[in-house]
Structure formats: structure tokens, C-alpha cells
C-alpha positions, -999 to 999 in steps of 0.1 A, spaced: -153 865 -124 -174 881 -150 -153 913 -150 -121 892 -154 -137 873 -183 -148 905 -199 -113 918 -197 -97 887 -211 -121 885 -240 -118 923 -246 -81 919 -252 -91 896 -281 -116 922 -294 -145 901 -282 -174 921 -267 -192 903 -239 -228 911 -231 -236 897 -197 -270 883 -188 -278 870 -154 -306 844 -155 -328 828 -129 -328 790 -128 -359 785 -150 -345 809 -177 -311 793 -175 -325 758 -179 -344 770 -211 -312 786 -225 -292 755 -218 -318 731 -232 -322 752 -264 -284 758 -267 -291 795 -275 -258 809 -262 -224 816 -276 -206 816 -243 -218 802 -210 -203 809 -176 -216 781 -154 -204 770 -120 -205 734 -109 -190 713 -82 -170 682 -92 -172 670 -56 -144 645 -47 -140 631 -82 -130 655 -110 -145 633 -137 -151 655 -167 -172 628 -186 -206 644 -181 -194 678 -194 -172 667 -223 -181 632 -236 -200 633 -269 -228 612 -255 -237 640 -232 -242 667 -259 -279 668 -251 -273 669 -214 -244 687 -196 -219 689 -225 -227 726 -229 -200 732 -255 -213 704 -278 -177 690 -278 -174 657 -297 -141 640 -303 -138 602 -306 -103 601 -291 -114 622 -262 -144 599 -257 -122 569 -255 -97 587 -232 -126 597 -208 -141 562 -208 -107 546 -200 -100 572 -173 -133 564 -156 -122 528 -152 -90 536 -132 -96 529 -96 -64 545 -82 -74 582 -75 -39 597 -81 -36 579 -114 -71 589 -124 -65 625 -114 -33 626 -136 -54 613 -165 -80 640 -159 -52 666 -158 -40 654 -192 -75 658 -206 -79 693 -191 -46 704 -207 -58 691 -240 -90 711 -238 -71 742 -227 -48 739 -258 -78 734 -282 -103 759 -268 -109 790 -247 -115 772 -215 -111 790 -182 -110 771 -150 -116 789 -118 -106 777 -84 -133 766 -61 -148 794 -40 -136 796 -4 -160 803 24 -154 817 58 -175 803 86 -178 822 118 -187 806 151 -191 818 187 -158 817 205 -175 796 233 -176 766 209 -144 746 212 -126 719 192 -136 732 158 -111 719 133 -104 731 97 -130 719 73 -120 692 49 -148 684 25 -164 690 -9 -200 697 -1 -214 726 19 -226 701 45 -190 691 52 -187 721 76 -207 700 100 -188 667 96 -172 670 130 -200 687 149 -201 657 172 -167 668 185 -176 704 193 -183 714 228 -189 744 251 -172 745 285 -197 751 312 -197 751 349 -225 738 369 -239 762 394 -264 756 422 -297 775 421 
């Protein structure tokens, strides 16, 4: 991801100096807002609600860009009140498009993981979930075929 970002910014004559930080250092940098660009990964989980990252009330918290726009705030507040998931997702998509048109915002697809199990384990189904623990959501249905033998 970093190499791709370096290339994209390089095309715009922007030099990117990469610093990898540990969690303590990262927290200090985020709290002090001493960065010009931040590549940060987070998991939206089931709901892609961008409120925590883009609402002006969150500037001192997770709104890393310091983005503040009253119309966007109202839009985000209204979208949060929509109970139908498809309608709410459509609203979120509108907001993300607005951001992409206003700023250099790059969204990356979620990472995919490959899990390997012993071939003796049966009834493993494709994983459907949003958290790492989801890979075990159907563990109660797994089994191993065994034959009983007399000793």
C-alpha cells in the first residue's frame, strides 16, 4: 500500500517520507496532530458509519484530517438515524463520494486472509464476518470422521 501511495503522490510531485511507528509513538503523533499525511487502517465492522472519522465533533478524537463542514455534519447525523441498512449504506456512499471529490482520500479494500486447516476437519464453510473471530463462528459444525477401534 505504501509503495502505491508513494507512486500516486510522486506523479503529483509530492515526496513521501515513510515512518513506521509503534503503537505508543503513533498515539503521540495522532494526539499532537504532528503529521501531514497519515496512512491508518481501521475496520468499520458491519456498519460503515463514517461519523467518528469525519464529523467535526470528533476533531480531537478520530477525525484525523481535522475535517469540519456543517453540511457534512448534518448529513452524517441524519444518515446515522436511518434504520434500513441499504438506505444508510447508500447515504454513506454519497458522503464518501463527496469526500473523494474534495480531498485526496484513498480507500483500500479490506485485507483478505487465507486460513488453512487440516484436511481431516470437515464441514468448514466460507467465512462470512467482519471480525477476526468470525472465522470460528461455525466451529460448532466442524467435525472429524473417526472410526472406533477395539484395543
